[in-house]
Backbone as JSON, one array per atom type, in Angstrom:
{
  "sequence": "XXXXXXXXXXXXXXXXXXXXXXXXXXXXXXXXXXXXXXXXXXXXXXXXXXXXXXXXXXXXXXXXXXXXXXXXXXXXXXXXXXXXXXXXXXXXXXXXXXXXXXXXXXXXXXXXXXXXXXXXXXXXXXXXXXXXXXXXXXXXXXXXXXXXXXXXXXXX",
  "N": [[38.65, 31.87, 0.94], [39.04, 34.07, -1.41], [38.65, 33.68, -5.26], [40.97, 33.09, -7.69], [41.71, 35.5, -10.19], [42.27, 34.18, -12.96], [40.99, 31.58, -12.39], [38.31, 29.58, -12.56], [35.45, 29.25, -10.58], [34.81, 26.46, -10.38], [37.62, 25.2, -10.81], [38.64, 26.74, -8.76], [37.5, 25.18, -6.36], [38.07, 22.4, -6.78], [40.71, 22.65, -6.53], [40.78, 23.57, -3.9], [39.65, 21.18, -2.92], [41.57, 19.03, -3.54], [43.76, 19.91, -1.89], [42.86, 19.3, 0.24], [43.52, 17.16, 1.53], [46.27, 16.79, 2.19], [46.44, 17.14, 4.35], [46.19, 15.88, 8.23], [43.46, 16.42, 9.34], [42.27, 17.38, 6.93], [41.69, 15.38, 5.56], [40.35, 13.43, 7.0], [37.94, 15.79, 7.28], [37.26, 15.13, 4.14], [36.63, 12.65, 4.18], [34.53, 12.58, 6.11], [32.5, 14.37, 4.63], [32.19, 12.95, 2.21], [31.04, 10.8, 3.32], [28.39, 11.92, 4.29], [27.26, 12.4, 1.69], [27.27, 10.12, 0.69], [25.02, 8.73, 1.69], [23.14, 10.55, 1.29], [22.58, 9.87, -1.15], [22.1, 7.09, -1.25], [19.7, 7.72, -0.06], [18.35, 8.53, -2.1], [18.22, 6.64, -3.83], [16.93, 4.83, -2.73], [14.39, 5.96, -1.91], [13.51, 6.17, -4.76], [13.43, 3.62, -5.39], [11.28, 3.04, -3.91], [9.27, 4.25, -4.64], [8.96, 3.56, -7.21], [8.5, 0.53, -6.81], [5.92, 1.15, -5.2], [4.54, 2.22, -7.27], [4.2, -0.22, -8.99], [2.94, -1.44, -7.53], [0.03, -0.29, -7.51], [-0.44, -0.35, -10.34], [-1.19, -3.15, -10.61], [-2.85, -3.07, -9.06], [-4.96, -2.06, -10.36], [-5.19, -3.02, -12.61], [-6.28, -5.61, -11.79], [-8.43, -4.82, -10.71], [-9.56, -4.21, -13.42], [-9.77, -6.64, -14.26], [-11.93, -7.61, -12.78], [-13.97, -6.82, -13.47], [-14.49, -3.92, -12.61], [-15.48, -0.77, -12.74], [-13.8, 1.85, -14.96], [-12.63, 4.02, -13.71], [-12.99, 3.34, -11.22], [-11.55, 3.55, -8.22], [-9.03, 2.51, -5.76], [-8.19, 2.16, -2.51], [-5.31, 3.26, -2.69], [-3.52, 2.87, -0.15], [-0.34, 2.51, 1.55], [-0.41, 1.34, 3.83], [-0.41, -1.41, 5.29], [1.61, -2.3, 4.61], [4.99, -2.68, 5.74], [7.18, -2.15, 4.8], [7.37, -0.38, 2.92], [5.56, 1.67, 4.9], [7.57, 2.28, 6.29], [9.43, 3.79, 4.69], [8.37, 6.44, 5.02], [7.9, 7.07, 8.15], [7.38, 9.43, 10.33], [8.02, 10.25, 13.62], [5.39, 11.52, 15.97], [4.9, 13.98, 17.75], [3.07, 14.09, 19.58], [1.76, 11.83, 19.88], [3.54, 10.22, 19.85], [5.61, 10.71, 22.38], [8.91, 11.67, 23.2], [11.6, 9.45, 24.9], [12.13, 9.9, 28.32], [15.02, 9.72, 28.51], [16.15, 10.23, 26.17], [15.93, 12.77, 25.55], [17.29, 16.18, 26.72], [16.75, 17.82, 29.14], [16.54, 21.21, 30.46], [16.11, 23.13, 32.72], [15.76, 26.33, 33.39], [17.15, 28.82, 35.7], [16.95, 31.45, 37.57], [19.94, 33.18, 38.23], [21.15, 31.0, 38.92], [23.33, 30.12, 36.55], [24.94, 29.55, 33.5], [24.67, 26.55, 32.53], [26.77, 25.39, 30.81], [29.02, 26.91, 31.45], [32.55, 26.7, 32.08], [32.69, 24.27, 30.75], [34.58, 21.87, 29.05], [34.99, 21.86, 25.71], [35.9, 20.67, 23.67], [35.72, 17.85, 24.66], [33.37, 17.33, 24.23], [31.38, 14.93, 22.76], [30.77, 14.67, 19.24], [28.76, 13.67, 18.23], [26.84, 13.86, 20.34], [25.47, 16.17, 19.65], [23.91, 16.08, 18.36], [20.11, 15.75, 17.69], [18.23, 13.33, 18.45], [15.79, 12.84, 18.32], [14.46, 13.37, 16.22], [13.47, 12.81, 12.83], [15.54, 13.73, 10.94], [17.64, 14.69, 12.73], [18.46, 12.04, 13.46], [19.27, 10.95, 11.25], [21.47, 13.1, 10.65], [22.95, 12.27, 12.74], [23.83, 9.6, 12.49], [25.15, 9.82, 9.83], [27.42, 11.5, 11.25], [28.45, 9.72, 12.97], [29.59, 8.18, 12.0], [31.98, 9.21, 10.89], [35.17, 10.04, 11.42], [36.71, 10.8, 14.64], [38.09, 14.19, 15.26], [41.38, 15.17, 16.69], [41.2, 18.1, 18.4], [42.96, 21.28, 18.14], [44.92, 22.94, 20.46]],
  "CA": [[39.25, 32.36, 0.38], [38.69, 34.28, -3.27], [38.46, 32.93, -6.63], [41.93, 33.71, -8.37], [41.25, 36.12, -11.44], [42.36, 33.06, -13.76], [40.63, 30.37, -12.16], [36.68, 29.46, -12.23], [34.91, 28.49, -9.25], [35.1, 24.63, -10.29], [38.73, 25.17, -10.62], [39.29, 26.55, -7.38], [37.12, 24.18, -5.8], [38.7, 21.3, -6.97], [42.45, 22.68, -6.18], [40.74, 23.16, -2.46], [39.07, 19.98, -1.97], [42.46, 18.33, -3.5], [44.88, 20.43, -1.08], [42.64, 19.11, 1.73], [44.02, 15.35, 0.96], [47.5, 17.37, 2.48], [46.52, 17.21, 6.3], [45.07, 14.63, 8.51], [42.11, 16.67, 9.59], [41.54, 17.51, 5.82], [41.44, 13.82, 4.88], [39.26, 13.35, 7.89], [36.78, 16.41, 6.65], [36.94, 14.69, 3.3], [36.11, 11.52, 4.49], [33.14, 13.03, 6.89], [31.73, 14.93, 3.48], [31.95, 11.66, 1.51], [30.1, 9.83, 4.29], [27.18, 12.42, 3.96], [27.18, 12.61, 0.36], [27.18, 8.96, -0.11], [24.06, 8.52, 2.57], [22.27, 11.29, 0.72], [22.64, 9.06, -2.4], [21.58, 6.18, -0.8], [18.69, 7.87, 0.42], [17.87, 9.23, -3.22], [18.07, 5.57, -4.38], [15.77, 4.1, -1.86], [13.05, 6.41, -2.57], [13.38, 5.96, -6.48], [12.94, 2.33, -5.45], [9.91, 2.34, -3.24], [8.22, 4.77, -5.7], [8.75, 2.43, -8.3], [7.6, -0.11, -5.75], [4.37, 1.71, -5.3], [3.47, 2.79, -8.58], [4.24, -1.29, -9.73], [1.68, -2.27, -7.03], [-0.51, 0.38, -7.7], [-0.81, -0.83, -11.62], [-1.34, -4.25, -10.65], [-4.22, -2.9, -8.33], [-5.94, -1.15, -11.61], [-5.13, -4.31, -13.62], [-7.01, -6.43, -10.88], [-9.91, -4.05, -10.71], [-10.37, -4.25, -14.59], [-10.07, -8.32, -14.63], [-12.86, -7.88, -12.01], [-14.73, -5.95, -14.06], [-15.0, -2.64, -11.86], [-15.73, 0.4, -13.9], [-12.33, 2.47, -15.17], [-12.97, 5.18, -12.94], [-12.46, 3.13, -9.8], [-10.19, 3.99, -7.43], [-9.25, 1.74, -4.35], [-7.37, 3.36, -1.43], [-4.12, 2.57, -2.91], [-2.55, 2.78, 0.67], [0.83, 1.31, 1.95], [-0.3, 1.25, 5.85], [-0.86, -2.6, 5.47], [2.55, -2.79, 4.2], [5.5, -2.04, 6.9], [8.46, -1.66, 4.2], [6.42, 1.02, 2.74], [5.55, 2.91, 5.34], [8.94, 2.58, 7.0], [9.87, 4.63, 3.78], [7.61, 7.99, 5.11], [7.4, 7.36, 8.94], [8.11, 10.29, 11.28], [7.69, 10.47, 14.84], [4.54, 12.52, 16.41], [5.34, 14.14, 19.42], [2.03, 14.14, 20.44], [1.6, 10.67, 20.26], [4.69, 9.39, 20.15], [6.56, 11.87, 22.75], [10.13, 11.14, 23.32], [11.61, 9.0, 26.55], [13.19, 10.72, 29.3], [16.29, 9.68, 28.56], [16.5, 10.88, 24.84], [15.65, 14.71, 26.15], [18.12, 16.78, 27.74], [16.13, 18.92, 29.85], [17.54, 22.2, 30.82], [15.47, 24.28, 33.46], [16.4, 27.43, 33.86], [17.23, 28.84, 37.41], [17.49, 32.61, 37.5], [20.72, 33.44, 39.28], [22.05, 29.62, 38.85], [24.56, 30.25, 36.06], [24.79, 28.79, 32.42], [24.84, 25.18, 32.72], [27.77, 25.53, 30.17], [30.47, 27.23, 32.11], [33.61, 25.69, 32.14], [32.88, 22.64, 30.08], [35.48, 21.89, 27.8], [33.99, 21.92, 24.39], [36.77, 19.7, 23.14], [35.52, 17.02, 25.37], [32.16, 16.48, 23.9], [31.69, 14.29, 21.39], [30.09, 15.27, 17.94], [27.81, 12.96, 18.13], [26.16, 14.15, 21.42], [25.17, 17.42, 19.98], [22.52, 15.72, 17.56], [18.62, 15.53, 18.17], [18.04, 11.75, 18.17], [14.12, 12.27, 18.58], [13.84, 14.18, 15.3], [14.04, 12.21, 11.59], [16.21, 14.58, 10.54], [18.27, 14.35, 13.71], [18.73, 10.49, 13.42], [20.04, 10.91, 10.06], [22.35, 13.93, 11.19], [23.75, 11.2, 13.71], [24.48, 8.32, 11.69], [26.6, 10.47, 9.16], [28.46, 11.78, 12.02], [28.87, 8.54, 13.64], [30.57, 7.16, 10.58], [32.9, 10.12, 10.98], [36.65, 9.9, 12.52], [36.75, 12.2, 15.6], [39.59, 14.54, 15.08], [41.69, 15.9, 17.65], [41.38, 19.44, 18.4], [44.48, 22.14, 18.58], [44.96, 23.57, 21.89]],
  "C": [[38.93, 33.02, -0.93], [39.16, 33.78, -4.33], [39.87, 33.77, -7.36], [41.24, 34.23, -9.85], [41.29, 35.2, -12.8], [41.76, 31.79, -13.39], [39.15, 30.44, -12.18], [36.41, 28.94, -11.13], [34.8, 27.29, -8.91], [36.59, 24.48, -10.14], [39.38, 25.34, -9.26], [38.58, 25.83, -6.23], [37.93, 22.99, -5.72], [40.1, 21.14, -6.55], [42.13, 23.16, -4.53], [40.54, 21.88, -1.95], [40.74, 18.9, -2.52], [43.53, 18.29, -2.08], [44.15, 19.9, 0.45], [43.01, 17.62, 2.14], [45.51, 15.76, 1.75], [47.75, 16.88, 4.17], [45.47, 16.29, 6.9], [43.77, 15.5, 8.63], [41.45, 17.17, 8.04], [40.68, 16.4, 5.22], [40.48, 13.26, 5.78], [37.44, 14.22, 7.33], [35.97, 15.56, 5.45], [35.91, 13.43, 3.31], [34.32, 11.74, 4.68], [32.03, 13.73, 5.47], [31.08, 13.51, 2.54], [31.04, 10.73, 2.22], [28.84, 10.53, 4.05], [26.61, 12.43, 2.52], [26.73, 11.09, 0.13], [25.71, 8.35, 0.55], [22.66, 9.32, 2.06], [21.72, 10.08, -0.38], [21.88, 7.97, -2.35], [19.81, 6.65, -0.59], [17.6, 8.46, -0.94], [17.11, 7.76, -3.95], [17.28, 4.86, -3.79], [14.31, 4.66, -2.26], [12.5, 6.36, -3.93], [12.76, 4.81, -6.31], [11.6, 2.29, -5.11], [8.98, 3.18, -3.75], [8.05, 4.03, -6.91], [7.93, 0.76, -7.77], [5.94, 0.06, -5.73], [3.78, 1.41, -6.47], [3.14, 1.04, -9.48], [2.75, -1.68, -8.93], [0.25, -1.75, -7.56], [-1.24, -0.04, -9.16], [-1.49, -1.91, -11.49], [-2.58, -4.29, -9.5], [-5.29, -2.68, -9.62], [-5.88, -2.58, -12.13], [-6.15, -5.56, -12.97], [-8.16, -6.36, -10.94], [-10.78, -4.44, -12.08], [-10.5, -5.9, -14.78], [-11.35, -8.3, -14.07], [-14.3, -7.31, -12.06], [-15.37, -4.45, -13.52], [-15.01, -1.54, -13.02], [-13.59, 1.22, -13.68], [-12.04, 3.35, -14.02], [-12.66, 4.76, -11.2], [-11.22, 3.08, -9.13], [-10.08, 3.33, -6.15], [-8.5, 2.44, -3.44], [-5.83, 2.36, -1.79], [-2.91, 3.03, -1.71], [-1.32, 1.71, 1.07], [0.47, 1.04, 3.32], [-0.16, -0.15, 6.02], [0.89, -2.95, 5.27], [3.89, -2.15, 4.61], [6.38, -1.39, 6.07], [8.02, 0.0, 3.57], [6.2, 1.8, 3.29], [6.45, 3.26, 6.12], [9.73, 3.83, 6.11], [9.52, 6.29, 4.27], [7.21, 7.82, 6.51], [8.49, 8.74, 9.44], [7.36, 10.81, 12.34], [6.58, 11.75, 15.34], [4.68, 12.75, 17.35], [4.17, 14.29, 19.95], [1.45, 12.95, 20.92], [2.59, 10.01, 20.54], [5.81, 10.86, 21.4], [7.81, 10.8, 23.04], [10.45, 10.47, 24.81], [12.47, 10.15, 26.79], [14.45, 10.97, 28.9], [16.61, 10.11, 27.07], [16.55, 12.21, 24.79], [16.32, 15.18, 26.82], [17.26, 17.93, 28.0], [17.1, 19.87, 30.28], [16.15, 23.39, 31.89], [16.0, 25.4, 33.78], [15.94, 28.19, 34.84], [17.68, 30.38, 37.54], [18.63, 32.64, 38.75], [21.77, 32.04, 39.08], [23.34, 29.71, 37.83], [24.03, 29.72, 34.67], [25.42, 27.48, 32.82], [26.75, 24.65, 32.16], [29.49, 25.81, 30.59], [31.29, 26.48, 33.11], [33.69, 24.37, 31.76], [33.73, 22.86, 28.84], [34.82, 21.4, 26.57], [34.88, 20.53, 23.43], [36.32, 18.1, 23.36], [34.11, 16.29, 24.86], [32.15, 16.24, 22.38], [30.42, 14.71, 20.34], [28.8, 14.69, 17.92], [26.63, 13.27, 19.16], [25.3, 15.4, 21.03], [23.95, 17.49, 18.76], [21.47, 15.34, 18.15], [18.28, 14.53, 17.75], [16.52, 11.52, 18.38], [13.64, 12.89, 17.26], [14.33, 12.97, 13.78], [15.61, 12.6, 11.31], [17.61, 14.51, 11.65], [19.2, 12.96, 13.77], [19.66, 10.18, 12.62], [21.42, 11.6, 10.13], [23.66, 12.64, 11.84], [24.79, 10.19, 13.22], [25.28, 9.17, 10.88], [27.7, 10.88, 10.34], [28.9, 11.15, 12.74], [29.8, 7.95, 12.78], [32.08, 7.94, 10.6], [34.01, 9.8, 12.01], [36.65, 11.12, 13.37], [38.5, 12.67, 15.45], [40.01, 15.45, 16.16], [41.99, 17.3, 17.31], [42.64, 20.38, 18.74], [43.93, 22.67, 19.69], [44.87, 24.81, 21.66]]
}
């Protein structure tokens, strides 16, 4: 809805956010948004912590190299490949080397004349979490956030 002439966008948003709490669906929506924002904040904090830990390890390696008498421009491979916790922070599955298991991917082979496989499907019976592609990092993240949200009853 448009913003009233006597309101700022922030004031209109705050009023809308407050009004959401007056219905069950609105409260559930707010809880879902809060869970998503909490997950994003936690990821930012974890990313910052991983970066700080990496920087510390790098400084320690440089100090050890200097103590060993190596030249100042000496660089070691600052790889974290041998550190599983650090590596986990940047993991992305490679579909060429790690194809998804058959039970992770919904396959639909179109056969002309067969019709749409969703015809007659009652979408209110489909769980929200079934809509996410859990074979990607992004899909897993969205699935985890959606799983934390309470299912809303859909009106007829």
